[in-house]
C-alpha angles and dihedrals in degrees: 000000000000125000101197130325125257090264086076090063092052092050089049092054092047092047094053096037092229100323095142093060114109109256102169087118138012118279112261128206115276110271122239093244115130120238112223116207104173099183101033113129096028108130115162103039111186102169137037126187123184122187119191125169106322094332135080140187125212118198125182134187122233115141084329137356114292135177136184088206097063130052094202121033125188108214093201091048092056092048092049091051091051093045090052089051093050091050093047120117140165141182114255116244139159112285113270134198106276142135127254110246104164143010122200135186126190120188130189125215091258090061096257106146134190124196127195133178121203125210138187128202130209091271093057091252115146132220140179131212126200136150092357092309121121115194140179114236116207098189114029111177114252094244090061096045092066107003123208131171087239089082089068093048126091116283122255110266129214134178103259125115094207141342116260100161137014125198124195116201128185137142090267101049148344125213142158134225121204141135097262104118119217090193136084116258093263094046090050094049099085095051108087102181092074090215126111138198121241135185100009098089140007088238115084117238140177120221115253111255101238092041089055092047090052093049093050093044092051091050096046095043099036111159125208144145116241114243138175118265106281120241090239132017131185115192114226101178140338141222119201124193134184138183091203093266108042131035140204131188124203109207111196118202133203111292122244130184093351095311133098122207113232129195123195098210101201097037089041092220128145129214141164115224132185111278093231090055092048091051090059088068094051090086129171115216096231091055095064106040134102091245099197117142096217118351101185115171108242094227089063096046121115101174145336127201116196116189123186126175091269109026146022129220117198114193123190127186129195120189129194128186112220137164116251128218089278091054092250124135116260133178116229115192135195120202132196130191113196088339093308114122112235124202108255101239092044091053093045088054091051094045090067089071089059096041093049096058106127145175119259103194146347113277120242121235090256093050091052090064092067096095101129128106104008115229097199133011126192122191118191128194118187143149130248120182089343094306122114115239135183137210123191120195126182127189122206123193113244098168140338093287107033145054131207107229125219108192108194098315098331120102113187112120148058126226130195117249097218093075090056092049089056093046092052090047091054092048091050089053090055091054094057 
C-alpha cells in the first residue's frame, strides 16, 4: 500500500517555499565530519551473509534468492534488507566502547565484496565499522538492531483487502489514524501523508509522512514465527485495523527473552515476533504527528499580525493569478511588512520561520493554568476554497525557555522560545 508518491513531497516543499525546514537556529557551515556509506554503489548483489551471535545465514541469488539455512524465504524481505543496507550511512567518529551485534557481507557477481560490522553501546546508540572507518548511525533499521531470521521469512497474513483505519490502544492513550481530514482544504494541503490523527488531542493533526509510511510498512510486512497458544498471556497493548468491512486486532503481550507474543484476534493465530519490532507498534500519538502550530500555505495568506510585548508586525499579502510566457497559470504575490513592500523571494524565505513554529511537548495540567498576560499573539487571516478563515494563537510564558500555546481556544501544548526569538529577529531585519 502506498500513501502518496515522492512527488507529493516535492510539491509540498515548493508550495511552502521551504517551510518544513528546521529553523530553530541559524544554519551553520557544513561540518568536516565524513559520511560513511559502506554499501553505496553496489548494484548487482548476488550473495548476502549475515552473522549474529554464534549463528549465520547465507543467501545467494540464482533465478531467485535461495538459502540452505532457511526453509521459507521471503524474496521481498531479502530485497528490503539489502536496500536498507545500501541506503545506510553514518558519520565517522573515533571508535567508542560498544558491543558487536551483527556482521554483514554483500557480494556482487564480479566478486566485489563489502563487509560491515554493527555495534551498540550502553545507551542504545548504534555504530558501523567498515574499511577502517567507524561511524555513528542515527537511524539503524529495526531488523539490524536485533537481528532474527524471521525478517527473511514470509510476512504474517490477514484477511483485509486494504487498511482504511488504524487504532492504537494502550493503558496510556487510545487514538485512531485515518484519511478523514479535520482541516479545511488549504490547511490540509501541506500534509502529504493524507492520514490524520483522531481522539488523542482536541487539536487536529496530520500524521507525519515518513512515520505513516513506516506504520503501514510494518503492518503490511509484519514478521513473526507461528507458535502454539501460550499457557498464559497478558496483553500489553493493541493495534486494530479495518478495511471498512473486515477487522483484525493485533494483541501484543509482555516481551520475554527478546520476543513478544502476538495474537491475531479475528484469525485466532499466535506468533512470536522480535521485541524491537513489537516496540515499533507501541506508538505515542505525539511522536508521529506533524507538530506545526499553524502551517498556513503562503499563497493562501491574506494577513498576519504578530504582537509581542514590545513590538507589532503587520504582514499583508496580495495574490494575483496571471498567465506566464508559456500560457500557463502563475501566482504573483506582493508582500508588505508594516506597510513596507518586501521583495517576494525575500519574504518567502522569511515566512518559513513563521510557518515552521511547532510544539515541543504536551503541557502538564499545571502548565495549562499559565494563561495570564500573553507574551506573543499571532492572528492569521487566509482563504480556503474562496472563503475567508481566521486562526488566533496566543503564547503564555511558563518559564525562561518555554511558552504555553493557546491555538484558537485549545490549550494543550508547549513550544520552545528560541524559535520565536529567531522569527522576531528575521522580521526586524526585514524592517531595516
